[in-house]
C-alpha positions as a Python dict, from the first residue, in 0.01 Angstrom:
ca = {
    (1, 'X'): (0, 0, 0),
    (2, 'X'): (183, 22, -328),
    (3, 'X'): (542, 113, -403),
    (4, 'X'): (469, 475, -495),
    (5, 'X'): (342, 546, -143),
    (6, 'X'): (660, 401, 7),
    (7, 'X'): (879, 598, -232),
    (8, 'X'): (696, 922, -145),
    (9, 'X'): (731, 854, 228),
    (10, 'X'): (1104, 777, 204),
    (11, 'X'): (1168, 1076, -24),
    (12, 'X'): (979, 1301, 217),
    (13, 'X'): (1178, 1187, 518),
    (14, 'X'): (1511, 1207, 335),
    (15, 'X'): (1443, 1556, 198),
    (16, 'X'): (1324, 1688, 532),
    (17, 'X'): (1620, 1552, 731),
    (18, 'X'): (1874, 1661, 470),
    (19, 'X'): (1717, 2007, 466),
    (20, 'X'): (1719, 2028, 844),
    (21, 'X'): (2088, 1937, 848),
    (22, 'X'): (2176, 2194, 583),
    (23, 'X'): (1972, 2466, 751),
    (24, 'X'): (2125, 2391, 1092),
    (25, 'X'): (2486, 2398, 974),
    (26, 'X'): (2441, 2737, 804),
    (27, 'X'): (2623, 2616, 492),
    (28, 'X'): (2327, 2650, 259),
    (29, 'X'): (2040, 2778, 466),
    (30, 'X'): (1814, 2857, 169),
    (31, 'X'): (1873, 2516, 14),
    (32, 'X'): (1794, 2353, 347),
    (33, 'X'): (1466, 2538, 379),
    (34, 'X'): (1369, 2443, 24),
    (35, 'X'): (1452, 2076, 90),
    (36, 'X'): (1248, 2077, 411),
    (37, 'X'): (947, 2222, 231),
    (38, 'X'): (982, 1964, -48),
    (39, 'X'): (996, 1689, 216),
    (40, 'X'): (676, 1814, 375),
    (41, 'X'): (513, 1830, 32),
    (42, 'X'): (609, 1468, -36),
    (43, 'X'): (462, 1366, 299),
    (44, 'X'): (133, 1544, 224),
    (45, 'X'): (109, 1371, -114),
    (46, 'X'): (188, 1038, 53),
    (47, 'X'): (-88, 1087, 312),
    (48, 'X'): (-329, 1186, 35),
    (49, 'X'): (-249, 865, -154),
    (50, 'X'): (-301, 658, 162),
    (51, 'X'): (-638, 823, 223),
    (52, 'X'): (-748, 765, -138),
    (53, 'X'): (-644, 399, -118),
    (54, 'X'): (-831, 354, 210),
    (55, 'X'): (-1158, 499, 78),
    (56, 'X'): (-1125, 297, -243),
    (57, 'X'): (-1073, -28, -51),
    (58, 'X'): (-1381, 22, 171),
    (59, 'X'): (-1628, -25, -114),
    (60, 'X'): (-1449, -315, -281),
    (61, 'X'): (-1550, -579, -28),
    (62, 'X'): (-1880, -756, -68),
}
């Protein structure tokens, strides 16, 4: 697991939780929804990177 995967995971969690807080407090509901969707996008990209690294590592041994 490289540093970009960790950065994507942390950014995804931070964006999602910040967006959930903003959407729940009704201060900036639209901004909160946008942040939550960006957080989910970061998580999808992170999972995609993990899957690509896993399939790449399977053929390296031997």
